[in-house]
N, C-alpha and C positions, 0 to 999 in steps of 0.2 A: 704172819712173819714176826709180829711182836712177841708172841709166845715163845718162839724159838730163840729169839734174842734174849729174852728174859731168863729162860731156864738154863742158859749156859753158852749159847752162841753169842756171847755178850761182847763181841769184838775181841775175843780172846785169841791170842796167837802164840806161836812157839819159838823154840830156840833157833837162832840164825843158822846153825850148822846143820839143821835137819831139813830134809825134803818134805814137801806136802804129803800128808798121810794117804791121800787118794788123788791120783792124776785124773783130770777132767776127762781124759780119753777112756778111762776105765769105768766111769760112773754111769750107771744104768738109770734112765729116766724113771723106770719102775720103782726104784728105791725112793725117789722123791714122791712118787704117787703113794707109796706105802706110808711115808710120814704124813703126807696130806690127810690120809684116812684117819690116822691116829689123832692128829690135831683136830680134825672135824669131830671125832668122837668125844674128845676132851671138852671142846667148846659146847657141844650139844648136851652132854651130861650135865655140865654146869648150868646151862640155860634151863634145863628141865628140873634143876634142883635135886639131882640124884645124890643121895648120901651114902650109898653102899660103897665100900672100898673097891678100887680097881687099879691094877698096875699096868704100866706100858713100858716096853723096852724099846729104846731108840738107839739104833746102831750108828757107829761112826760113818759108815757108808751112806746110810739114810740121811744123816745130817749134812754130809758134804754134797750129796746129790741135791738136797733141798736148797742148800746155799747156791749151787750152780744154776739150777733150773727154776727156782722160785724167788730167791732173795736177790741174786746178783743184779737183776734188771731194775730193782728198786734202790740200789745203792747209788751214792753220788758217782758221777762218771770218773771221778779221780780215784775211786777205790775199785780194784779189780782182783780177780783170782783169790777170793776168800776161801779158806779151808780151816777145818778144826780137827783136833785129836783129843780123845777122852782118855784119861788115866785115873788112877785112884785118887778121888777127891780133887782132881785138877782138870782144867780145860786148857788146851793148847791149840794153836792154830796159826794162820798167817794170811797176809794179803799184801798186794802191791799198792802203794799209796803215792799219788802224784803230789809233789811238794807244794803245788799251788793251793791245795786244800788247807795247808797249815800256815799259809802266809799271814793270814789275819791273826793267828795265835802267836806265831814266832817272830813276826816283824823282821827287823834287821839283825836277828840273832846270828851267832857264829854258825849255828846249825844250818840256817837258810843260806849262808854264804858257802858252806862246804858241800851241800847237797842240791841236786836239781833233777828234774824229771821224775821217773817212777823209781821208788826205793821200797825195800821190804820193811813193813811194820811187824814187829814180833813181840808177843806178850805171853807170859805164863801167869796164870791166876789160879788160886785155890777157891773153889766154889762150894758152899754149904747150902743145903736146902732141907730143913727139918721143921716139923711143927707148924707148917704153913708159911714159913718165912725163909728167905734166902739171904746170903751174904757173899760178896765177892771180895777177896783179899788179894791185892796185887803182889806178885812175887818178883816179876821183872818185866820191863818193857823197853824195847830199843827200836830205833829207826836207823836202818842201815848200819847197825852195830853200835850206834850212839844212844846212851840212855836218855829217855825223855823225862821231864819233870812231872811229878805226880799230879800237879794241878791241871796240866794240859790233858793228861790221860783221863782224869776225872771228868773234865768237860766233854771229851770225845765219847766216853762211855755213856754219860747222861744223854747226849744227843742221839746216840745210836740205839739206846734202849727205850726211848719214849714210845708209848703206844697207848691205846685206849684204856688198858688195864693199869698202866703205870704212866700217867700223863707227865709226871715230873722226871721220869727216867730213874736210873739206878746210880747211886753214888758209891764210890769205892768204900768198902768197910762198913757202910751203913746196912742195917737190916731192912729188907723190903718184903712186902707180902708176895707170895707166889700167886700167879694169876689162875683164874678159872678153877678155883677150889682145889688146886694141887696142895698136897700136904707134905710131900718130900720130893727131892730130886737128888738121887745118889749116883755119883759118877764113878764108874768102874772102867777098867781097861777095855777100850773099844765100844763102850756103850754107856748110856745113862738110863737108870730105872726111875720112872716117874710114878708117883702114887697119888691118886685122886680120891678124896672122900675117906671116911672112916678115921680111926685113931691108931696109935701104935699097937694097941691090944688086938686090933683086927688083922695085923700082919700075918699072924700064924694061920688065919683062916683063908688067906688069899691063895688063889691058884697061880699058875705060871703067868708071867707078864704077857700082855697082848703083843703079838709079833706082826 
C-alpha cells in the first residue's frame, strides 16, 4: 500500500465539479490483482538487487480497483470512497471525509462550524518523478468547496504517505526518494509509467511496459 501512496496515490483528489473516474460498481477485482502482481514484482526485483531497467504501466482502473479492494480497508474509518484520475503530469482524485477526522486540526474554526458529517475532499496536484526522486506540488485543495490551508494539507499528506520506505512521509514541494529502486514515475492520461533500474540512456533499449 505504501508504494501506491508514494508514487502518486498520495491522497490526491480532483475538481469538485467532476464525478469519480471509476464507479465502484464497475471496478473488477482482477484489476486490483493485476496491480498486486506488478507491485510484488517491483518489490521482489528490488530485494534481489536487480539493476536491469524495467517498465511497468499502471492504469487508472487498476489504481482505483486497488484503492477499493486493497487500500480502503486500511484507511481511517472517517475516509471513504477514495478514487484517483491520472492526467499529463498530474494526479487527481477524490474521497469523502468525516469532519470528525479534522477536528483536532481545525478546532473551533469557521470551517468546523459550517461543515458537519461527510464532505468531499478534493485535491489537484502536479507530481514529478525523475532521476530516482519525486516531488508533489499542490495546485488546489478544497473541502466541500472551501479551500484548506496548505499547512493542514501538508500534515495530512505526511501522515497518509508514511511507510517503511518513507518513515517520515512526503512533504509538499519537498524532493523525496522514489521507493524500491524506481527511477521514474511519469503520469499520462489514464495511466502512470513506472521505471525501475537502469538510467535514462537505457530507456531506448526497453521493451513495452509490463501490463
